[in-house]
N, C-alpha and C positions, 0 to 999 in steps of 0.2 A: 503494500499499499503506499502511497506516495505521502509523504509529510507534507502539510500546508504550512505555511509560516505567513502570520498578519503582519503587515505594514502597521508601525505607529500612527495613529490616530490622533490628530492636533486636538485640543481642548477646543468645546465649543467657544468662539469671539476670539480666539489666539489666533497670531499670525501665524499663516503658514511659513515652515521652514525657521522659527523663531528658535528651537532647541540648537539646530544645526548652526544658527549664526552666534548662539550665545557661545556654542563651543569654539568656534572659529576666534571671538573676539577675547575668550577666557586668557589664551595665551597673550596676548597683545597689552591687555589691561593689567595681568601680573607684571609683564617686563616693564610697563610702565611706570606702575608702582614702586618695582626695584631700584629703576632709574631714580624716580622723585627720592626713594629712601636714603638713596645714595649719595645723593646732591646735597641734600638736609645734612646730613651727618658729616659729609666730606667738608662743606664750606662751614659748620661749627667748627670743626676741629683745625680748620684754616683760620678762621677767626680768633680761637685761643692760642693759636701758636701766634700770630701776629701781635695780640695784645700782650702777653706774656712777655714775648721776645724784645718788644718796643719797651716793657716796663724794664728790663733786665738791662737797659742801657746805662752804662757809667755814668755818674754826675748826678746833681740835685736840681731840677728843674727849676725849682722854688729860689734857691740860690744864682743861677742862671738868669733868673729875670730881672733879680733885685740887685745882682752884683754881691762882690765878696763882701762889701762894708756894709752888709746888711744886717741887722740886729736878730736875735732870736725871736725876738716878739714877733716882729714885722715877718719871717718865714713862716711861722706857727700860722698866722692870721694868713697869710696868702695859700699855705697848703691846704687850709680849711676851706678857702674860697674857690681851689682847683678840686676838691675833693680828694686830694692825696692822703689825707689822714685817715679816710675809710680802709677798710680791708679788701685787699686787692680782688677778692671774688665780688664784692658788690660794685668794685670798680667796673670789673668786667662787664657785670649783667646791665650796667647803666650804659656802658657804651656800646653793648651788643644791641639792646633794646631802642637805643636811639639810632644806630643803624640801619634797622629794620624800619623804623619809620623814616629814613632818607637823613637823617640829622649826623651828621661826623663831629659835630660839638665846635668850638672856636679855636681860632689860632690863637697859641700862647704869645705868637710875637705882635700881632696888631688888633687882636681880638675879634677878628675878622671871621664870619661864618666858614667853617671849611669847604663847604660844597660851592658857595662862590667864589673863593681863592683858587679852588682846584679846576674850575668849570673852563675858562679860558685855556688854562694849559692842557687840559686835557682834549680839547679840540683841536690844539696845535700838535699834539702827539698823534692822535688818533689820524690826523691829515699826514701826518709821516709816513704812520705806517700803513694806510691806504694806499700812498702814492708808490711806495716800494712794494705791496701786493698786485698793483695793476701791474709793473715793469715784470715782477717775480715770475708771475705764473704764465704768462704767453712767449716769455722769453726761454724760460725753463724747458716748457714744451718743445717748443722749436728746436733748441740747442739739442734735447735729449732724442728726439726722434732721427733730425740728422745725424747724430753719432751713430744712434743703433742701425739706422739704414745704410750706414757707410762704416760697417764695424772694421776695425782694424786699419782703418785710412789712417792717415796721416790728421786728419781732422780728429777722429775719435782718438788717437793717442794723445793728442795735444790737449784735447778737453780733459781726458781722464788725469793726466798728469798736472795739468793746471787747476783742476778742483782739488786733487790732494793737498795741493799747498793754500790754497784759499780756505779749504775747512779746517785747515790745522791753525790759522790764524784768528786770533781773535778780533772782533769787530772795532775796538780802539786801535789795533796795527793797521787793519786795511784802512780805516779814517785817516790815521796819521800820514799814510802812503799816499793816499790820493790829495792831503792838503800839500804834502812835499811835491807831488807832481802837476797841479793847477791850481794852486793858490800861493806859491811861493816866486821866487826868481826864476824857476825852471818855465813856467809857462805864466803864470799871475793871470790866469783866466777866469777863475772864479773867487770869491772872498772865501778866507778861511775860516770865518766864524760867521753863523747864520743868525745875525740881530733880526728881530721881527718888533716892530715898535707895539705898546700896549694898544689895544684896540683894534690894530691890523689882523688881516686872517693870514695865513702862510700862504695862500695862493695868489696874495697881493704882492708878494717877494719871492717868485719864482727861482731866480738866480741864488737865494739863500738858501734854500730846499735841496740842490741837484746835489751837491756832496753827500750828505746826510742819508738821501734817498739811494744815493748811488752807493754809499757803503751797507746801507742794508741790503739792496739788491743783489749785491755783488755776491754777499754768501749765501745767499737764499738761491740764486739762480744755478750755483754751481752743486747746490747740496739737492736740490729737487731736480735739476738736470741729468743727475746722477741715477737717481731712482727711477726718471722718466723711462732714461736709456735702459736700465736694467728691466722694468716692466715691459718695454717695447721689444726687447729681444726674448724675453719667455712668450710673449705671447705670436709672436712669430714662427716660434719651435713649436707652437703648439700644432695638435691633429688638424683640428678644424681649420687652419692656413694651410697647413699643408694639401689636405683633402680641395681647398679652393685653388691651390695653385696645379694640382692635377685635373681639376677640370678645365683649365686653361684660361682662367681668369688673369686679367693684367696685373701687373705688379702696383699699378696706380690703383685700382679697384680694391686688390689685396690689402693695399697700406692704408687708405683711408676709408674703406668701407667696414673692413672686419678687424684689422689688427688696431689700428689707433682706437675707436671708441671704447675697446677692452682695456686696452694700457693706460685711457683716461680714467677710467672706472678703479683701477687700482691704484693711480698716480693720487686720487681725489683725498683719502686720508692722510698721504704724506703733505699735500699741499696746506690741511687744517695744521698739523703739526709745525710746518715750518711758518704760518700765521702766529703760532703762540709763540715760538723762536724770537719772530720780529718784533712781537710787542714786549719781550725781554730785553732784547737788543737794543731798542729803543732808550731804555734810561742810560747806557753807556753811549750811545751815538750822540744824544742829545749833550753829555756832558762835555764829549769832544771837541764839539760843533761850538760849543754855547748857545745851543736851541734853546726857547724859551719853551719847554713841555714840563710834563710830570717827570722827567727824569732829573732835569736842572732843580727843579721845586724840591723834590726827594733828598738830592745832594745838600741842598741850601738847608734843610729841616732837619737833617742828620746834624748840620754844626752848629744848630742852636737848640737841638733837642725839642724841637716843636712835635711832641709825640702827637697830639691829634691828625697834624697833618700827614706825618709818617705813617701812623696806623691806616688812614685813609688810603694813601697812594699804594701801600702795600697790599693792601686787601684789593684793591681793585686789579693789579697787576695779577695776584693767584689767582683771583675768579676769572679773569681772562686766560690763564691758564688751563684752568678747570674748565672752561666754557670749550675753546677749542680742542683740549685732548679727549673730552667725550663726544665731540663732534667727530672727530678722528676714528674713534673707537666705533659709532653708529655706522659710518660709512662702510669701515671694516665688517662689520657682521652683515650687510645687507647681502 
């Protein structure tokens, strides 16, 4: 006798297939919840690390503000006004709750709100990083693909050799070399420092941005270009590219229709990491060129122990690193 199986019937009024959709959405919902939980825990740990590390900086903030001749009574009053006399955990909670409301406190140097102090500087730094990424992505793709398609040629060997040298050099060395080549008596084509008046945007002073952007773009192009080259070579050695070759497709069609899209998909996570490195490199490059961004502000704040500003800037950089790393991880899992 043939056994009969009955298909499950949806309950009256229920949308057909709701169960199946729920099962499909279940893993996505769990993954999203896991990502949110990881983000919350990570950012809490980062905020705690930033706060307690800055609290551990040597020196007395109150004495730095009032000077060496300040009396103990005045120091005690100022510490109470700044909240420095309270337990450190209480100070951390007050700071974190303010950050969650978008309030980073006041600068100890001029009593200006930290958000307004870093606003213009942050725009300058983002302009620098954005200009560098606009150059890095297309140029690295072009160079990487050309080096891969002409593997073992003079261009490929020169690119690999030069990339090894460039990637071994820190950004401040690259910036110093560019200053020596283009901003001194060698050529004197560009300004050695990037002075942007207060109230002006970086785009109003393009010549001042050339060397800082070139410094960031140089290391990024050679790093990402090597990854694009390796990814493109792996794709061209794959089975489906060999099958396309056996079918008689032209090299142009194989390169641009089959190999390049797959190579680009593998290079996108690396581009996200390069963006994270660029955000971090901005701090060093701004100091080298005296560029008025968050990097210079961070150096100035470290000099006068302006803790609220230091905490805000370090937290912004750390969150940027976290965001781009999670973005790269998300592309790798796709």
